[in-house]
C-alpha positions in Angstrom: -45.4 -42.9 -37.3 -41.7 -42.3 -37.7 -40.2 -40.2 -40.5 -38.4 -42.2 -43.1 -35.1 -41.3 -45.0 -34.0 -43.7 -47.9 -30.6 -43.7 -49.7 -27.3 -45.4 -50.1 -24.7 -45.6 -47.4 -21.8 -43.2 -48.6 -19.4 -43.3 -45.6 -18.9 -45.2 -42.5 -17.4 -43.5 -39.5 -17.5 -46.3 -36.9 -19.5 -49.3 -36.0 -22.6 -47.1 -35.1 -22.4 -44.1 -37.2 -22.6 -43.6 -41.1 -23.4 -41.0 -43.6 -26.1 -41.5 -46.2 -27.2 -39.8 -49.4 -31.0 -39.1 -48.8 -32.5 -39.8 -52.2 -36.2 -40.5 -51.0 -38.3 -39.5 -48.0 -41.5 -40.8 -46.7 -44.8 -39.0 -47.7 -45.8 -38.9 -44.0 -42.6 -37.1 -42.9 -42.9 -34.1 -40.6 -39.4 -32.8 -40.9 -37.0 -31.8 -43.7 -33.9 -33.7 -44.4 -30.6 -32.6 -46.0 -29.2 -34.4 -49.1 -26.5 -36.0 -46.9 -27.3 -36.9 -43.4 -25.2 -38.6 -40.6 -27.0 -41.4 -38.9 -26.4 -42.9 -35.5 -27.8 -46.4 -35.4 -30.4 -47.3 -32.9 -30.7 -50.8 -34.2 -29.3 -52.4 -37.4 -31.9 -54.7 -38.9 -30.2 -55.2 -42.3 -28.3 -58.4 -41.7 -25.1 -56.6 -42.9 -22.4 -54.6 -41.2 -22.3 -50.9 -42.1 -19.0 -51.3 -44.0 -20.7 -54.0 -46.1 -23.6 -51.9 -46.9 -21.2 -49.2 -48.3 -19.1 -51.7 -50.0 -22.1 -53.4 -51.8 -23.7 -50.1 -52.6 -26.9 -51.0 -50.8 -29.7 -48.6 -50.0 -31.1 -48.4 -46.5 -34.3 -47.1 -45.0 -33.9 -45.2 -41.8 -36.8 -44.9 -39.4 -35.9 -41.7 -37.6 -36.6 -41.6 -33.8 -35.0 -38.2 -33.2 -32.0 -36.0 -33.9 -29.2 -36.0 -31.3 -27.2 -33.0 -29.9 -24.9 -33.3 -32.7 -27.7 -33.0 -35.3 -27.2 -36.7 -36.4 -30.3 -38.8 -37.0 -31.0 -41.5 -34.5 -32.7 -44.2 -36.4 -33.5 -47.8 -36.8 -31.9 -49.0 -40.0 -33.5 -51.5 -42.5 -32.4 -52.8 -45.9 -34.4 -51.0 -48.6 -36.3 -53.5 -50.7 -36.1 -53.1 -54.5 -39.4 -52.3 -56.2 
């Protein structure tokens, strides 16, 4: 099972990279995550562009595949559902 990092998008660098504030993590996670993480998008499954996610203040759930050589998270991005 992939690690999960959840939080709002705080900054967008380009169409495939953004910064997020990690507010929650999955209970099954194997690794630690910083308060702010840079995410390289493997697939965007939200229905929004990254700029829209930041503008609307929406939270995303990142299913982390790995870290790249620049220490960014390489992840599938989903819209976090409100509970």
